[in-house]
C-alpha positions in Angstrom: -0.8 5.5 -32.9 -0.5 8.9 -31.5 1.5 11.9 -33.0 3.9 14.1 -31.2 4.8 17.7 -32.5 8.3 18.8 -32.4 10.2 22.0 -33.3 11.6 21.1 -37.0 15.2 21.6 -35.7 14.6 19.3 -32.8 13.0 16.5 -35.1 16.1 16.9 -37.4 18.5 16.5 -34.6 16.5 13.5 -33.4 16.2 12.0 -36.8 20.0 12.2 -37.3 20.9 10.8 -33.7 18.4 7.8 -34.3 19.8 7.3 -37.9 23.5 7.2 -36.6 22.6 4.6 -34.0 20.5 2.4 -36.5 16.9 3.0 -35.4 14.0 5.1 -36.2 12.8 8.2 -34.5 9.9 6.4 -33.2 12.2 3.7 -31.7 14.5 6.1 -30.1 11.6 8.1 -28.5 10.3 4.8 -27.2 13.6 3.9 -25.8 13.9 7.1 -24.1 10.4 7.0 -22.6 11.2 3.4 -21.3 14.4 4.6 -19.9 13.3 7.8 -18.2 9.6 7.3 -17.3 9.5 4.9 -14.5 6.9 2.1 -14.7 4.2 2.1 -12.1 5.4 -0.2 -9.2 3.1 -2.5 -7.3 2.8 -1.0 -3.8 3.1 -3.7 -0.9 1.6 -3.5 2.4 3.1 -5.2 5.3 0.7 -7.7 6.9 -0.1 -7.6 10.5 1.0 -10.8 12.5 -2.5 -11.9 12.8 -2.8 -12.0 9.1 0.1 -14.5 8.6 0.0 -18.2 8.6 0.5 -20.1 11.8 3.9 -21.2 10.8 5.2 -17.7 10.2 3.6 -16.5 13.4 5.5 -19.0 15.3 8.7 -18.2 13.8 8.2 -14.5 14.3 7.1 -15.1 17.9 10.2 -17.1 18.6 12.4 -14.2 17.3 10.4 -11.5 18.7 12.5 -9.1 20.7 11.6 -8.2 24.3 9.7 -4.9 24.7 12.4 -2.2 24.7 12.6 0.4 27.5 11.6 3.8 26.2 14.5 5.4 27.8 16.8 2.9 26.1 16.0 3.3 22.5 19.5 2.1 21.0 19.8 -0.7 23.5 23.0 0.7 25.2 21.6 0.3 28.6 20.5 -3.3 28.1 23.7 -4.0 26.5 25.8 -2.8 29.5 23.5 -4.7 31.8 24.2 -7.8 29.9 28.0 -7.3 29.9 28.0 -6.3 33.5 26.2 -9.6 34.3 28.3 -11.8 32.0 31.7 -10.6 33.2 31.0 -9.8 36.9 32.4 -12.6 39.1 
């Protein structure tokens, strides 16, 4: 068990607050630490396609978009070409 030093006035306030809420100062401090100190999150790394199972590679390959034109980042040009082709008689 570790010890934390507090200003006596702060400790009294913490003690009163904890007592009013039906807990000890230790429980209250532990609750605050759990609430405000984030747990260390596990970092995930996106796998390269080559690292995936053949089944997933097949699914991704099926849904893989065509290589976008560098000048048409938002796809506006491709959209207009599609609409022109579709609705031109």
